[in-house]
N, C-alpha and C positions, 0 to 999 in steps of 0.2 A: 619206714623210717630206720635210720642207722642207729644201732645200740652199741655205743662204744664200750660199754661195761663188759661186753662179751669177747672183745677183741684182745687176743693174746699173741697174735702174729700177723704178719702181712705177707701175702704172696703177690708178686708184682710182674706184670708183663714188661717187655723190654722195647721191641721195635714199635715205633709210633707212639709209645707211652713216654719213654725217656729221650728218644731221639727220632727224627724223621728218617724212615728206612729207605725211601725210593731214591733220594740223592745218593745214598751210600751204595745201593746196588747199581746205580748207573755208573758211578766211578769205578766200581769193581769190574763191571762188564767192559768198560773201556780199557782198563788196565790189562785185563785178560786178552782182549783183541789186540792190543799194541804189542804185548809180549809174544803172542802167536804169530804175528804177521810175518816176520823174517824167517820163521821156522816152519810154518804151516799156513801159507797165505790164503788158500782156499777155505780152510777152516775158519780163519780169522774173518774173512768176508761173510761166510755163513752166519757166524755168531753175531756180526755187526748188522745183519738184517733182522729187525725185531720180529717180523712175521715169520721168517723161516725159523728163528730161534724158538719162538713160542710154539710153533708146529712140532718142532723136534722134542721140546719139553713135553708137550701133550702126548706124543708118541711114546716117550719113556714112561710117563705116568700110566698110560693105558696098558702097556705091555708088561710093566713091572710095578703094579700097585703096591707090592709089599714094601717098596722102598720110598713110598710117597711121603712118609714122615721124616725121612732122613735126608736133609738137604745136602749133606756132603756126598752121599752116594748118588743122589739125583743129579747133582752138578757134574760129578765125575763121569757119569754115564752119558750125560748130554755131550760133554767134551769128546768122549771116546767115540761116540756115534758119529759125530761131526768129523772127526778125523778119519775114521773108517770110510765114510761116505766119499771122501776125496782121496782115499789111498795115501794118507799122510801118516806120520809116525805116531803110533798110539802110545809109545813110551813117553810122550809129552803129557799124558793125562795128569800124572801126579804133580810134576813141577808147575803145570798150567794152573791146577787147582790151588796151589800154594800162593801163586800170584794173586788169584781172585780173592782167596779168603784173607790174605794179609790186607788188602785194600778194604774188604768188607769190615774189618775190625777197626777202621778208622772212622769213628762216628763223631758227629757234631751234636753234642747234648743240647736239648732245649735249655734255655737259660735258667728255668726253674728247677731242672732235674737234680742237680748235685746238691744244692742246698736242702731240697726236700729229702733226698736220700740220707743226708747226714742227720736231719731231724728225726726221720723215721727210725734209722738204725740205732739212735740213742735211746729209743723207747721200746722197740719191738724186734724180735728176730725177723728179718726180712729174707724171704726165699724168692729167687727169680724163677719165673714159670713162663717159658717161651716156646713157641713152635719154630722159632728161628734158630740160627746157629752161632749167635754171638757168644764169645768167651768173655766172661765177667772180668777176668784179669787182663786180657789183651785189650779190652776197650777201657781199661782204667778205673773200674768201679768195684773190684773185688772186695775192697775193705768195708763196703757197706752192706754186704750180703752174708747172711748166716749159711746159706746154701743156694745152689742153683740147679734147676731141672729143665731140660729141653726135651722135645719130642725125639730129637736125634739120639740122645743118650738114654732116655727112658723106654723108648719103644712105641709109645703112643702119644698123641698130641692133644691139646685142647680141641674140642670141648669134652673129651673123654673124662668121666669123673675119676678115673684111676690116677691120672697125673695130678689132679687137684688134691686127691687124698695123699698121694706120696709127698706133696708139698707140705701138707699138715704134719705128716709123720716126721719130715725132715726138720720141721720147726719144733717138734716134741709136743704138739697140741692136737686137739680134735678138730675136725673139719668145721664145725659150727663156731669154733673159736678163731678162725682165720677170716681176715678181710681180704678179698682178692680185688686187685685194682688193675684196670687195663682199658685199652682204647677200643677194642673190638666188641661190638654189641653181642654178637653170637658166640664167638670163642671165649671171650672173658666174662661178660655179664651172664648170659644164659648158662654157659659152662660152669661158672662158679655157683650160680644159684642152684643148678641141678646137682651139684656136688655137696649142697648143704651149707654153703658159705654165705656171708654177707658179701655184697659186691659194691664197688663204686666205679662208675663209667667216667673215664677221662675223655671228655668230648671236646677236643681242641678245635675241631672244625665246625662246631655248632650244628651237627647233624640232627635230624628229627629221630625220635625213637620210634622204630618200626614194628616192635613186637607187642601185641596186645595183651597177652595173658601174664607176662612176667615183666618186672621192671627192676632197675638197680635200686639198691637202698639209698643211693645218692648219686648225683651227677656233678662233676666239677669241670672248670675249663682247663685246668692244668695242675700240676703237682703242688704248686704253692698253695692253691685253693684247698687241695686235700689236706694239707697240714693245718691250714686255718680251721677247716671243718672238724678235724680230729681234736684240735686244741679247744674249740668252742663247745664241743659236745661231751668232752671228757668229764 
């Protein structure tokens, strides 16, 4: 059961918790391909082929596992290898990435997200905790967050306890005083629990809970329901 008397801060996942991520990534992939096509057409064609693109991504991850947490470096290396494979201009890596990331920052929030953030931020320090690379200010949500941590900036990602503990430190509280909220059962819920936090699972898609030994302290359908839960149990 959730004990709201212990909650002094909220750590919060971003992708698929506050906005659906895959439509965003699809638009960013398309923007990247459209930009590359007149400059590096063979690279654009390779990146437009989902099977080839994923195979190249797996190749990068296998050969350079040390950058697996850093989505910027991972994406840039993917573009570089695609250009090299077709003997096209590798000077395009940086501007191509900027095209991709600009579109990646254009997110469409779930309807419940902004009102819930405003409610939470008025009551708790809220710390973003993400394995993605969204910039809080570029997506237009910086005003609601006390701090933000990403795997890219911190050096390790969820479910590593160190990034959860860093979120608690950023909020100025102890880990057991943080409520971690997110959509991913393994990264968010199990990661938060193993870091000594209370957790709430945002289960928008009504998935079954698949882990036998550990469970979230509460499950909600969306962020509005989270606010109702915290208000009702306060």
